[in-house]
C-alpha positions in Angstrom: 124.5 95.0 96.3 122.5 93.6 93.4 122.8 94.7 89.8 120.1 96.7 88.2 117.8 94.7 85.9 117.3 97.6 83.5 119.6 98.7 80.7 119.9 102.0 78.9 119.1 101.9 75.1 119.4 104.6 72.5 116.3 105.4 70.4 117.7 106.8 67.1 115.7 108.7 64.6 114.9 107.0 61.3 115.0 110.4 59.5 118.8 110.2 59.5 119.3 113.4 61.4 121.4 111.8 64.2 118.9 112.9 66.9 118.3 110.3 69.6 116.5 109.7 73.0 117.8 107.5 75.8 115.4 105.2 77.6 115.6 102.4 80.2 114.4 98.9 79.3 114.1 95.7 81.2 115.4 92.9 78.9 113.8 90.2 81.0 110.3 91.5 80.6 110.5 93.3 77.3 112.3 91.0 74.9 111.5 92.7 71.5 113.2 95.9 70.4 111.6 99.3 71.2 110.0 101.4 68.5 108.3 104.7 69.2 106.9 107.5 67.1 108.3 110.7 68.6 109.2 114.3 67.7 112.5 114.9 65.9 113.4 118.6 66.4 116.0 118.6 63.7 113.6 117.2 61.1 110.8 119.2 62.7 108.3 116.4 62.5 107.2 113.2 64.2 109.2 110.1 62.9 109.8 106.6 64.1 112.6 106.0 66.6 114.1 102.5 66.8 116.4 100.9 69.4 120.1 100.9 68.9 123.0 100.0 71.3 124.7 102.7 73.2 128.4 102.7 72.2 
């Protein structure tokens, strides 16, 4: 059976609340790090979420 080409990455809030989303990413097609503007319920506002490694 072949390995999956996608990896799981953690999108962590830049507000410093510790809130994060988990998203799949294909490192062969998308070489740059992910960055999204999403809702942080702990900060109760939309903030930037940047890609971090899942530990």
